[in-house]
MIMAR-289598 format. One record per residue: x, y, z of N, C-alpha, C in turn. Coordinates in Angstrom, 2 decimals. Layout:
BEGIN
+---------+---------+---------+---------+---------+---------+---------+---------+---------+
:     nxx :     nyy :     nzz :    caxx :    cayy :    cazz :     cxx :     cyy :     czz :
+---------+---------+---------+---------+---------+---------+---------+---------+---------+
:       X :       Y :       Z :       X :       Y :       Z :       X :       Y :       Z :
...
+---------+---------+---------+---------+---------+---------+---------+---------+---------+
//
This chain:
BEGIN
+---------+---------+---------+---------+---------+---------+---------+---------+---------+
:     nxx :     nyy :     nzz :    caxx :    cayy :    cazz :     cxx :     cyy :     czz :
+---------+---------+---------+---------+---------+---------+---------+---------+---------+
:   51.80 :  147.26 :   81.18 :   53.09 :  146.58 :   81.17 :   52.88 :  145.08 :   81.39 :
:   53.53 :  144.26 :   80.60 :   53.38 :  142.82 :   80.73 :   54.14 :  142.31 :   81.94 :
:   53.71 :  141.17 :   82.44 :   54.36 :  140.58 :   83.60 :   55.73 :  140.02 :   83.21 :
:   56.66 :  139.93 :   84.19 :   57.96 :  139.29 :   83.90 :   57.73 :  137.86 :   83.42 :
:   58.60 :  137.41 :   82.55 :   58.45 :  136.06 :   81.99 :   58.95 :  135.01 :   82.97 :
:   58.18 :  133.95 :   83.12 :   58.58 :  132.81 :   83.93 :   58.79 :  131.61 :   83.02 :
:   59.97 :  131.00 :   83.13 :   60.26 :  129.74 :   82.46 :   60.29 :  128.67 :   83.54 :
:   59.24 :  127.89 :   83.64 :   59.11 :  126.87 :   84.68 :   59.60 :  125.53 :   84.16 :
:   60.59 :  124.96 :   84.83 :   61.15 :  123.67 :   84.43 :   60.96 :  122.68 :   85.57 :
:   60.10 :  121.70 :   85.35 :   59.82 :  120.69 :   86.37 :   60.34 :  119.32 :   85.93 :
:   60.40 :  118.40 :   86.90 :   60.83 :  117.04 :   86.59 :   61.50 :  116.41 :   87.79 :
:   61.74 :  115.12 :   87.74 :   62.37 :  114.41 :   88.85 :   63.85 :  114.74 :   88.98 :
:   64.42 :  114.44 :   90.14 :   65.84 :  114.66 :   90.36 :   66.68 :  113.80 :   89.43 :
:   67.74 :  114.39 :   88.89 :   68.65 :  113.64 :   88.03 :   68.31 :  113.69 :   86.57 :
:   67.24 :  114.40 :   86.22 :   66.84 :  114.48 :   84.80 :   67.66 :  115.51 :   84.05 :
:   68.36 :  116.38 :   84.79 :   69.18 :  117.40 :   84.16 :   68.65 :  118.81 :   84.31 :
:   67.67 :  119.01 :   85.21 :   67.06 :  120.33 :   85.37 :   68.07 :  121.39 :   85.81 :
:   68.96 :  121.02 :   86.71 :   69.91 :  121.98 :   87.24 :   70.79 :  122.59 :   86.15 :
:   71.35 :  121.75 :   85.31 :   72.22 :  122.25 :   84.24 :   71.41 :  123.01 :   83.20 :
:   70.23 :  122.50 :   82.87 :   69.39 :  123.19 :   81.88 :   68.98 :  124.56 :   82.37 :
:   68.50 :  124.65 :   83.60 :   68.03 :  125.94 :   84.11 :   69.17 :  126.93 :   84.28 :
:   70.34 :  126.46 :   84.66 :   71.49 :  127.36 :   84.78 :   71.83 :  127.95 :   83.41 :
:   71.84 :  127.10 :   82.40 :   72.15 :  127.57 :   81.04 :   71.08 :  128.54 :   80.52 :
:   69.82 :  128.24 :   80.82 :   68.75 :  129.12 :   80.36 :   68.81 :  130.48 :   81.05 :
:   69.08 :  130.48 :   82.35 :   69.17 :  131.74 :   83.09 :   70.30 :  132.60 :   82.53 :
:   71.42 :  131.98 :   82.21 :   72.54 :  132.72 :   81.65 :   72.21 :  133.19 :   80.23 :
:   71.56 :  132.34 :   79.45 :   71.28 :  132.66 :   78.05 :   70.32 :  133.82 :   77.90 :
:   69.35 :  133.92 :   78.82 :   68.35 :  134.99 :   78.73 :   68.55 :  136.09 :   79.77 :
:   69.61 :  135.95 :   80.59 :   69.92 :  136.92 :   81.64 :   68.75 :  137.06 :   82.62 :
:   68.19 :  135.92 :   83.03 :   67.11 :  135.86 :   84.00 :   67.66 :  135.44 :   85.35 :
:   66.91 :  135.74 :   86.42 :   67.23 :  135.20 :   87.74 :   66.88 :  133.71 :   87.76 :
:   67.46 :  133.01 :   88.72 :   67.23 :  131.57 :   88.83 :   66.70 :  131.23 :   90.22 :
:   65.67 :  130.40 :   90.24 :   65.12 :  129.87 :   91.49 :   65.25 :  128.35 :   91.45 :
:   66.04 :  127.82 :   92.36 :   66.15 :  126.36 :   92.50 :   65.26 :  125.98 :   93.68 :
:   63.99 :  125.65 :   93.38 :   63.05 :  125.39 :   94.47 :   63.42 :  124.13 :   95.24 :
:   64.05 :  123.17 :   94.56 :   64.49 :  121.97 :   95.26 :   65.48 :  122.30 :   96.35 :
:   66.31 :  123.31 :   96.10 :   67.29 :  123.73 :   97.10 :   66.59 :  124.28 :   98.34 :
:   65.44 :  124.92 :   98.14 :   64.71 :  125.47 :   99.28 :   64.31 :  124.35 :  100.24 :
:   63.79 :  123.27 :   99.69 :   63.37 :  122.16 :  100.55 :   64.59 :  121.43 :  101.14 :
:   65.67 :  121.37 :  100.36 :   66.89 :  120.77 :  100.89 :   67.45 :  121.61 :  102.04 :
:   67.46 :  122.92 :  101.85 :   67.95 :  123.82 :  102.90 :   67.06 :  123.74 :  104.13 :
:   65.75 :  123.67 :  103.91 :   64.83 :  123.57 :  105.05 :   65.11 :  122.29 :  105.85 :
:   65.24 :  121.18 :  105.16 :   65.52 :  119.92 :  105.85 :   66.85 :  120.02 :  106.60 :
:   67.84 :  120.63 :  105.97 :   69.15 :  120.82 :  106.59 :   69.02 :  121.69 :  107.85 :
:   68.24 :  122.78 :  107.75 :   68.06 :  123.69 :  108.88 :   67.34 :  122.98 :  110.04 :
:   66.37 :  122.14 :  109.68 :   65.64 :  121.39 :  110.71 :   66.58 :  120.47 :  111.48 :
:   67.39 :  119.73 :  110.72 :   68.34 :  118.81 :  111.37 :   69.39 :  119.57 :  112.18 :
:   69.86 :  120.69 :  111.62 :   70.89 :  121.48 :  112.30 :   70.36 :  122.04 :  113.61 :
:   69.05 :  122.34 :  113.65 :   68.43 :  122.87 :  114.87 :   68.11 :  121.76 :  115.88 :
:   68.41 :  120.52 :  115.52 :   68.15 :  119.41 :  116.43 :   66.70 :  118.98 :  116.46 :
:   65.94 :  119.34 :  115.41 :   64.52 :  119.00 :  115.35 :   64.31 :  117.76 :  114.49 :
:   63.14 :  117.16 :  114.62 :   62.84 :  115.93 :  113.88 :   62.10 :  116.24 :  112.59 :
:   62.47 :  115.56 :  111.52 :   61.82 :  115.77 :  110.23 :   60.35 :  115.35 :  110.26 :
:   59.99 :  114.45 :  111.18 :   58.60 :  113.98 :  111.25 :   57.72 :  114.90 :  112.11 :
:   58.33 :  115.92 :  112.72 :   57.59 :  116.87 :  113.55 :   57.13 :  118.01 :  112.64 :
:   55.93 :  117.85 :  112.07 :   55.46 :  118.80 :  111.06 :   55.40 :  120.23 :  111.58 :
:   54.93 :  120.44 :  112.79 :   54.81 :  121.79 :  113.34 :   56.17 :  122.48 :  113.42 :
:   57.19 :  121.74 :  113.85 :   58.53 :  122.31 :  113.95 :   59.09 :  122.64 :  112.57 :
:   58.83 :  121.78 :  111.61 :   59.30 :  122.02 :  110.25 :   58.65 :  123.27 :  109.68 :
:   57.36 :  123.45 :  109.94 :   56.65 :  124.65 :  109.46 :   57.24 :  125.91 :  110.07 :
:   57.55 :  125.88 :  111.35 :   58.14 :  127.05 :  112.00 :   59.50 :  127.39 :  111.41 :
:   60.30 :  126.37 :  111.11 :   61.59 :  126.60 :  110.46 :   61.38 :  127.19 :  109.06 :
:   60.35 :  126.71 :  108.36 :   60.07 :  127.21 :  107.01 :   59.75 :  128.70 :  107.03 :
:   59.03 :  129.13 :  108.05 :   58.64 :  130.54 :  108.15 :   59.83 :  131.44 :  108.46 :
:   60.87 :  130.87 :  109.07 :   62.05 :  131.64 :  109.47 :   63.20 :  131.50 :  108.49 :
:   63.03 :  130.72 :  107.44 :   64.13 :  130.37 :  106.54 :   64.70 :  131.62 :  105.85 :
:   65.99 :  131.86 :  106.08 :   66.69 :  133.00 :  105.47 :   67.56 :  132.47 :  104.33 :
:   66.99 :  132.43 :  103.14 :   67.62 :  131.77 :  102.00 :   67.89 :  132.75 :  100.88 :
:   69.05 :  132.58 :  100.23 :   69.36 :  133.39 :   99.06 :   70.25 :  132.58 :   98.12 :
:   70.30 :  133.02 :   96.86 :   71.13 :  132.37 :   95.86 :   72.19 :  133.36 :   95.38 :
:   73.41 :  132.87 :   95.17 :   74.50 :  133.72 :   94.71 :   75.12 :  133.08 :   93.48 :
:   75.12 :  133.82 :   92.38 :   75.69 :  133.30 :   91.13 :   77.17 :  133.62 :   91.05 :
:   78.00 :  132.59 :   91.02 :   79.44 :  132.74 :   90.89 :   79.92 :  132.03 :   89.63 :
:   81.21 :  132.16 :   89.34 :   81.74 :  131.58 :   88.11 :   81.57 :  130.07 :   88.05 :
:   81.58 :  129.41 :   89.22 :   81.47 :  127.96 :   89.23 :   80.04 :  127.46 :   89.41 :
:   79.08 :  128.37 :   89.34 :   77.69 :  127.95 :   89.43 :   76.90 :  128.75 :   90.45 :
:   75.70 :  128.25 :   90.74 :   74.82 :  128.93 :   91.70 :   75.06 :  128.37 :   93.09 :
:   75.36 :  129.26 :   94.03 :   75.59 :  128.84 :   95.41 :   74.35 :  129.17 :   96.26 :
:   74.08 :  128.29 :   97.21 :   72.92 :  128.43 :   98.07 :   73.38 :  128.87 :   99.46 :
:   72.78 :  129.98 :   99.94 :   73.18 :  130.54 :  101.23 :   72.05 :  130.45 :  102.23 :
:   72.37 :  129.98 :  103.42 :   71.43 :  129.92 :  104.54 :   71.93 :  130.86 :  105.62 :
:   71.22 :  131.98 :  105.79 :   71.68 :  132.96 :  106.75 :   73.07 :  133.48 :  106.44 :
:   73.39 :  133.56 :  105.16 :   74.71 :  134.04 :  104.73 :   75.77 :  132.96 :  104.65 :
:   75.47 :  131.75 :  105.12 :   76.44 :  130.64 :  105.09 :   76.22 :  129.81 :  103.83 :
:   77.29 :  129.54 :  103.11 :   77.21 :  128.72 :  101.90 :   77.03 :  127.26 :  102.30 :
:   75.85 :  126.71 :  101.99 :   75.55 :  125.32 :  102.35 :   75.38 :  124.46 :  101.10 :
:   75.91 :  124.92 :   99.99 :   75.73 :  124.22 :   98.71 :   76.17 :  122.76 :   98.78 :
:   77.32 :  122.51 :   99.36 :   77.84 :  121.14 :   99.43 :   77.00 :  120.28 :  100.36 :
:   76.60 :  120.84 :  101.47 :   75.85 :  120.08 :  102.48 :   74.48 :  119.63 :  101.98 :
:   73.89 :  120.38 :  101.08 :   72.52 :  120.03 :  100.64 :   72.50 :  119.23 :   99.34 :
:   73.66 :  118.86 :   98.81 :   73.70 :  118.12 :   97.54 :   74.01 :  116.64 :   97.73 :
:   73.77 :  116.12 :   98.91 :   74.00 :  114.70 :   99.17 :   72.70 :  113.91 :   98.92 :
:   72.83 :  112.60 :   98.80 :   71.65 :  111.75 :   98.63 :   70.73 :  111.85 :   99.85 :
:   71.33 :  111.91 :  101.04 :   70.53 :  112.02 :  102.26 :   69.75 :  113.33 :  102.27 :
:   70.38 :  114.41 :  101.84 :   69.71 :  115.71 :  101.80 :   68.53 :  115.69 :  100.84 :
:   68.71 :  115.01 :   99.70 :   67.62 :  114.91 :   98.74 :   66.45 :  114.12 :   99.29 :
:   66.76 :  113.03 :   99.98 :   65.70 :  112.21 :  100.57 :   64.97 :  112.98 :  101.67 :
:   65.72 :  113.72 :  102.48 :   65.11 :  114.51 :  103.55 :   64.24 :  115.63 :  102.98 :
:   64.69 :  116.23 :  101.88 :   63.91 :  117.28 :  101.24 :   62.57 :  116.75 :  100.76 :
:   62.58 :  115.55 :  100.20 :   61.35 :  114.94 :   99.72 :   60.38 :  114.70 :  100.87 :
:   60.91 :  114.38 :  102.05 :   60.06 :  114.13 :  103.22 :   59.37 :  115.41 :  103.70 :
:   60.13 :  116.50 :  103.83 :   59.51 :  117.73 :  104.33 :   58.59 :  118.36 :  103.28 :
:   58.90 :  118.11 :  101.98 :   58.07 :  118.66 :  100.91 :   56.71 :  117.98 :  100.84 :
:   56.57 :  116.84 :  101.48 :   55.30 :  116.11 :  101.45 :   54.26 :  116.72 :  102.39 :
:   54.69 :  117.60 :  103.31 :   53.75 :  118.22 :  104.25 :   53.02 :  119.38 :  103.56 :
:   51.69 :  119.32 :  103.45 :   50.94 :  120.43 :  102.83 :   51.20 :  121.77 :  103.52 :
:   51.31 :  121.77 :  104.84 :   51.51 :  123.02 :  105.58 :   52.87 :  123.65 :  105.29 :
:   53.86 :  122.80 :  105.03 :   55.20 :  123.30 :  104.69 :   55.18 :  123.93 :  103.30 :
:   54.50 :  123.28 :  102.37 :   54.43 :  123.79 :  101.00 :   53.70 :  125.14 :  100.99 :
:   52.67 :  125.26 :  101.84 :   51.95 :  126.53 :  101.93 :   52.85 :  127.63 :  102.47 :
:   53.64 :  127.30 :  103.49 :   54.53 :  128.29 :  104.11 :   55.59 :  128.79 :  103.14 :
:   56.03 :  127.93 :  102.24 :   57.10 :  128.30 :  101.32 :   56.61 :  128.82 :   99.97 :
:   55.31 :  128.72 :   99.72 :   54.77 :  129.10 :   98.42 :   55.03 :  130.57 :   98.10 :
:   54.66 :  131.47 :   99.00 :   54.84 :  132.88 :   98.75 :   56.33 :  133.24 :   98.69 :
:   57.12 :  132.58 :   99.51 :   58.58 :  132.83 :   99.50 :   59.15 :  132.57 :   98.11 :
:   58.69 :  131.51 :   97.46 :   59.18 :  131.19 :   96.13 :   58.72 :  132.22 :   95.10 :
:   57.48 :  132.65 :   95.21 :   56.95 :  133.63 :   94.26 :   57.66 :  134.98 :   94.36 :
:   58.24 :  135.26 :   95.52 :   58.94 :  136.53 :   95.71 :   60.23 :  136.61 :   94.90 :
:   60.68 :  135.50 :   94.35 :   61.90 :  135.51 :   93.54 :   61.64 :  136.09 :   92.14 :
:   60.38 :  136.23 :   91.76 :   60.06 :  136.73 :   90.42 :   60.19 :  138.26 :   90.35 :
:   61.00 :  138.71 :   89.44 :   61.17 :  140.14 :   89.17 :   61.67 :  140.31 :   87.74 :
:   61.64 :  141.56 :   87.24 :   62.11 :  141.84 :   85.89 :   63.60 :  141.48 :   85.74 :
:   64.02 :  141.03 :   84.56 :   63.18 :  140.81 :   83.37 :   62.46 :  139.46 :   83.36 :
:   62.88 :  138.53 :   84.22 :   62.22 :  137.24 :   84.26 :   62.92 :  136.25 :   85.17 :
:   62.34 :  135.07 :   85.26 :   62.82 :  134.04 :   86.19 :   62.79 :  132.68 :   85.53 :
:   63.86 :  131.91 :   85.75 :   63.87 :  130.49 :   85.41 :   63.67 :  129.73 :   86.71 :
:   62.58 :  129.00 :   86.82 :   62.22 :  128.31 :   88.06 :   62.39 :  126.81 :   87.90 :
:   63.24 :  126.23 :   88.71 :   63.58 :  124.81 :   88.64 :   62.90 :  124.09 :   89.81 :
:   62.10 :  123.06 :   89.51 :   61.46 :  122.34 :   90.61 :   60.64 :  121.16 :   90.20 :
:   59.59 :  120.91 :   90.99 :   58.70 :  119.78 :   90.72 :   57.24 :  120.22 :   90.55 :
:   56.94 :  121.45 :   91.01 :   55.57 :  121.95 :   90.85 :   55.56 :  123.42 :   90.44 :
:   56.61 :  123.84 :   89.75 :   56.73 :  125.24 :   89.34 :   55.60 :  125.63 :   88.37 :
:   55.37 :  124.77 :   87.38 :   54.38 :  125.09 :   86.37 :   52.96 :  124.71 :   86.73 :
:   52.81 :  123.89 :   87.76 :   51.47 :  123.44 :   88.15 :   50.92 :  124.19 :   89.35 :
:   51.78 :  124.64 :   90.28 :   51.32 :  125.25 :   91.52 :   51.93 :  126.63 :   91.78 :
:   53.24 :  126.71 :   91.76 :   53.90 :  127.96 :   92.15 :   53.69 :  129.06 :   91.11 :
:   53.89 :  128.73 :   89.84 :   53.69 :  129.69 :   88.76 :   52.77 :  129.10 :   87.69 :
:   51.49 :  128.89 :   88.04 :   50.57 :  128.26 :   87.08 :   50.33 :  129.08 :   85.83 :
:   50.63 :  130.39 :   85.87 :   50.45 :  131.24 :   84.70 :   51.77 :  131.49 :   83.97 :
:   52.76 :  130.67 :   84.25 :   54.06 :  130.82 :   83.58 :   53.89 :  130.77 :   82.07 :
:   54.58 :  131.67 :   81.39 :   54.48 :  131.72 :   79.94 :   55.11 :  130.50 :   79.27 :
:   56.09 :  129.89 :   79.94 :   56.78 :  128.72 :   79.39 :   56.84 :  127.64 :   80.46 :
:   56.39 :  126.44 :   80.10 :   56.45 :  125.30 :   81.02 :   57.12 :  124.12 :   80.32 :
:   58.12 :  123.57 :   80.98 :   58.86 :  122.43 :   80.44 :   58.92 :  121.35 :   81.51 :
:   58.69 :  120.11 :   81.12 :   58.82 :  118.97 :   82.04 :   59.96 :  118.11 :   81.52 :
:   61.05 :  118.05 :   82.29 :   62.23 :  117.29 :   81.89 :   62.29 :  115.99 :   82.66 :
:   62.29 :  114.88 :   81.93 :   62.25 :  113.57 :   82.55 :   63.43 :  112.72 :   82.08 :
:   63.62 :  111.57 :   82.70 :   64.62 :  110.58 :   82.29 :   64.33 :  109.31 :   83.08 :
:   64.75 :  108.19 :   82.56 :   64.48 :  106.92 :   83.24 :   65.27 :  106.84 :   84.54 :
:   64.78 :  106.02 :   85.48 :   65.46 :  105.85 :   86.76 :   66.86 :  105.28 :   86.56 :
:   67.01 :  104.37 :   85.59 :   68.32 :  103.78 :   85.31 :   69.32 :  104.86 :   84.89 :
:   68.90 :  105.70 :   83.97 :   69.79 :  106.76 :   83.47 :   70.14 :  107.73 :   84.59 :
:   69.15 :  108.11 :   85.38 :   69.41 :  109.06 :   86.46 :   70.34 :  108.47 :   87.52 :
:   70.19 :  107.18 :   87.79 :   71.07 :  106.53 :   88.76 :   72.50 :  106.47 :   88.23 :
:   72.66 :  106.17 :   86.95 :   73.99 :  106.12 :   86.33 :   74.66 :  107.49 :   86.39 :
:   73.89 :  108.53 :   86.12 :   74.44 :  109.89 :   86.18 :   74.91 :  110.23 :   87.58 :
:   74.11 :  109.85 :   88.57 :   74.47 :  110.16 :   89.96 :   75.71 :  109.39 :   90.39 :
:   75.81 :  108.13 :   90.00 :   76.99 :  107.33 :   90.32 :   78.23 :  107.99 :   89.72 :
:   78.13 :  108.43 :   88.47 :   79.26 :  109.08 :   87.81 :   79.65 :  110.36 :   88.53 :
:   78.66 :  111.15 :   88.94 :   78.93 :  112.39 :   89.66 :   79.70 :  112.11 :   90.96 :
:   79.24 :  111.12 :   91.69 :   79.87 :  110.79 :   92.97 :   81.28 :  110.27 :   92.78 :
:   81.48 :  109.43 :   91.78 :   82.82 :  108.87 :   91.52 :   83.79 :  109.95 :   91.09 :
:   83.28 :  110.93 :   90.33 :   84.13 :  112.05 :   89.91 :   84.58 :  112.89 :   91.11 :
:   83.80 :  112.83 :   92.18 :   84.14 :  113.55 :   93.40 :   84.96 :  112.67 :   94.35 :
:   85.30 :  111.46 :   93.89 :   86.10 :  110.56 :   94.71 :   85.31 :  109.84 :   95.78 :
:   83.98 :  109.76 :   95.61 :   83.12 :  109.12 :   96.61 :   82.64 :  107.75 :   96.12 :
:   82.41 :  106.86 :   97.06 :   81.89 :  105.54 :   96.73 :   80.42 :  105.65 :   96.33 :
:   80.01 :  104.84 :   95.36 :   78.62 :  104.90 :   94.90 :   78.17 :  103.52 :   94.44 :
:   77.05 :  103.07 :   94.96 :   76.48 :  101.78 :   94.58 :   75.25 :  102.02 :   93.71 :
:   75.28 :  101.53 :   92.49 :   74.20 :  101.79 :   91.53 :   72.85 :  101.33 :   92.06 :
:   72.76 :  100.10 :   92.56 :   71.48 :   99.56 :   93.00 :   70.88 :  100.36 :   94.15 :
:   71.74 :  100.78 :   95.09 :   71.26 :  101.57 :   96.23 :   70.73 :  102.91 :   95.76 :
:   71.48 :  103.57 :   94.89 :   71.07 :  104.88 :   94.40 :   69.80 :  104.78 :   93.57 :
:   69.70 :  103.76 :   92.74 :   68.49 :  103.59 :   91.93 :   67.27 :  103.38 :   92.83 :
:   67.43 :  102.59 :   93.88 :   66.33 :  102.36 :   94.81 :   65.91 :  103.66 :   95.48 :
:   66.89 :  104.47 :   95.89 :   66.58 :  105.76 :   96.53 :   65.84 :  106.68 :   95.56 :
:   66.25 :  106.68 :   94.30 :   65.60 :  107.50 :   93.28 :   64.16 :  107.05 :   93.08 :
:   63.94 :  105.75 :   93.00 :   62.59 :  105.23 :   92.79 :   61.70 :  105.53 :   93.99 :
:   62.25 :  105.43 :   95.20 :   61.47 :  105.73 :   96.39 :   61.10 :  107.21 :   96.43 :
:   62.05 :  108.09 :   96.07 :   61.79 :  109.52 :   96.04 :   60.75 :  109.84 :   94.97 :
:   60.88 :  109.22 :   93.81 :   59.89 :  109.43 :   92.74 :   58.49 :  109.06 :   93.21 :
:   58.40 :  107.94 :   93.90 :   57.10 :  107.46 :   94.37 :   56.48 :  108.45 :   95.35 :
:   57.30 :  108.98 :   96.27 :   56.80 :  109.99 :   97.21 :   56.35 :  111.24 :   96.47 :
:   57.19 :  111.70 :   95.54 :   56.90 :  112.95 :   94.85 :   55.69 :  112.85 :   93.93 :
:   55.54 :  111.73 :   93.25 :   54.45 :  111.58 :   92.28 :   53.12 :  111.28 :   92.96 :
:   53.16 :  110.76 :   94.18 :   51.92 :  110.33 :   94.83 :   51.56 :  111.13 :   96.08 :
:   52.29 :  112.21 :   96.35 :   51.93 :  113.01 :   97.53 :   50.58 :  113.70 :   97.27 :
:   49.80 :  113.92 :   98.32 :   48.45 :  114.47 :   98.15 :   48.41 :  115.92 :   97.67 :
:   49.47 :  116.68 :   97.95 :   49.51 :  118.08 :   97.54 :   50.66 :  118.31 :   96.55 :
:   50.35 :  118.97 :   95.43 :   51.35 :  119.33 :   94.41 :   52.21 :  118.14 :   93.99 :
:   51.59 :  117.06 :   93.54 :   52.38 :  115.91 :   93.09 :   53.20 :  116.25 :   91.85 :
:   54.29 :  115.51 :   91.67 :   55.14 :  115.70 :   90.50 :   54.43 :  115.21 :   89.26 :
:   54.12 :  116.14 :   88.34 :   53.46 :  115.78 :   87.08 :   53.62 :  116.94 :   86.11 :
:   53.55 :  116.68 :   84.81 :   53.66 :  117.78 :   83.85 :   52.42 :  118.66 :   83.88 :
:   52.60 :  119.97 :   83.67 :   51.46 :  120.85 :   83.46 :   50.82 :  120.49 :   82.13 :
:   49.54 :  120.76 :   82.00 :   48.82 :  120.38 :   80.77 :   49.44 :  121.00 :   79.52 :
:   50.01 :  122.21 :   79.66 :   50.56 :  122.91 :   78.49 :   52.09 :  122.88 :   78.47 :
:   52.69 :  121.89 :   79.13 :   54.15 :  121.82 :   79.19 :   54.73 :  121.06 :   78.00 :
:   55.93 :  121.47 :   77.60 :   56.72 :  120.69 :   76.67 :   57.38 :  119.57 :   77.47 :
:   57.15 :  118.32 :   77.08 :   57.74 :  117.18 :   77.78 :   58.99 :  116.72 :   77.03 :
:   60.12 :  116.77 :   77.72 :   61.40 :  116.35 :   77.14 :   61.94 :  115.17 :   77.94 :
:   62.32 :  114.10 :   77.27 :   62.97 :  112.96 :   77.92 :   64.46 :  113.03 :   77.58 :
:   65.26 :  113.26 :   78.61 :   66.70 :  113.46 :   78.38 :   67.50 :  112.16 :   78.44 :
:   66.81 :  111.02 :   78.53 :   67.52 :  109.74 :   78.68 :   68.56 :  109.52 :   77.60 :
:   68.20 :  109.85 :   76.35 :   69.10 :  109.60 :   75.22 :   69.54 :  110.90 :   74.54 :
:   69.44 :  112.02 :   75.27 :   69.80 :  113.31 :   74.71 :   70.98 :  113.91 :   75.47 :
:   71.84 :  114.64 :   74.75 :   72.91 :  115.38 :   75.41 :   72.32 :  116.66 :   75.99 :
:   73.06 :  117.31 :   76.89 :   72.57 :  118.56 :   77.46 :   72.43 :  119.61 :   76.37 :
:   73.29 :  119.56 :   75.36 :   73.18 :  120.52 :   74.25 :   71.87 :  120.32 :   73.49 :
:   71.48 :  119.07 :   73.28 :   70.23 :  118.78 :   72.58 :   69.02 :  119.21 :   73.41 :
:   69.08 :  118.96 :   74.70 :   67.99 :  119.37 :   75.60 :   67.89 :  120.89 :   75.62 :
:   69.03 :  121.56 :   75.74 :   69.06 :  123.02 :   75.78 :   68.49 :  123.62 :   74.49 :
:   68.87 :  123.08 :   73.35 :   68.38 :  123.62 :   72.08 :   66.88 :  123.42 :   71.92 :
:   66.38 :  122.25 :   72.34 :   64.94 :  122.00 :   72.27 :   64.18 :  122.98 :   73.17 :
:   64.74 :  123.24 :   74.35 :   64.10 :  124.18 :   75.27 :   64.12 :  125.60 :   74.70 :
:   65.24 :  126.02 :   74.15 :   65.36 :  127.36 :   73.58 :   64.38 :  127.53 :   72.42 :
:   64.28 :  126.54 :   71.56 :   63.35 :  126.61 :   70.43 :   61.91 :  126.80 :   70.92 :
:   61.56 :  126.07 :   71.98 :   60.21 :  126.16 :   72.55 :   59.98 :  127.53 :   73.18 :
:   60.97 :  128.02 :   73.92 :   60.86 :  129.32 :   74.58 :   60.72 :  130.43 :   73.54 :
:   61.51 :  130.37 :   72.50 :   61.45 :  131.39 :   71.44 :   60.08 :  131.38 :   70.76 :
:   59.57 :  130.19 :   70.52 :   58.26 :  130.07 :   69.87 :   57.16 :  130.63 :   70.77 :
:   57.25 :  130.40 :   72.07 :   56.20 :  130.82 :   73.01 :   56.26 :  132.30 :   73.34 :
:   57.46 :  132.86 :   73.40 :   57.63 :  134.22 :   73.93 :   58.27 :  135.22 :   72.99 :
:   58.97 :  134.73 :   71.97 :   59.69 :  135.64 :   71.09 :   61.04 :  136.06 :   71.65 :
:   61.40 :  135.53 :   72.82 :   62.71 :  135.86 :   73.41 :   63.84 :  135.38 :   72.51 :
:   64.93 :  136.16 :   72.51 :   66.12 :  135.79 :   71.76 :   67.28 :  135.63 :   72.72 :
:   68.22 :  134.77 :   72.36 :   69.39 :  134.57 :   73.22 :   70.22 :  135.83 :   73.28 :
:   70.87 :  136.04 :   74.44 :   71.75 :  137.21 :   74.58 :   73.00 :  137.01 :   73.73 :
+---------+---------+---------+---------+---------+---------+---------+---------+---------+
//
């Protein structure tokens, strides 16, 4: 019997991975793993417990105890921590920056590695992250690296925040994105980079429909999978 299919989608924050992976999971009726949410939830749990993000030992202990699950509802994928929906709390700029900090610890990544692999089951998994195709699922049948310029990603984030009625400063957000990119691309363990056999897509000038179609064409070519 062949192994369940893994569609690994990596790339920096704001490139469109969340929307692409949600659409792919629905299109192929696969489970979805948002690995970025795991690190966001971990950072949130650390802060909620009154611990310091720079205390690596404490962060590792929280990682080992992390009770995380995903729930698919009509309005999207919800993230649960110990049964509590923390989706809104972990989608802030601060949460993203904190996630990048805890993800830089090699010991934390080791503690969460097996937890992420446990999400794989029949018929398959769409894995959204930064090292899905290089570290977590190196034997994934499909690897995609979705990128976009910092300017475009900052503009998208500003628009998202304004649509929610929140204030957003383009220059501040762009700086935060560039700082996070620098941490992610240059960390000593599992740096953000495309797998050697990944399809590289730049979404800067593409609509989500164009990105989705390019991904589906690649997936079909690699695996023979057909849309539901």
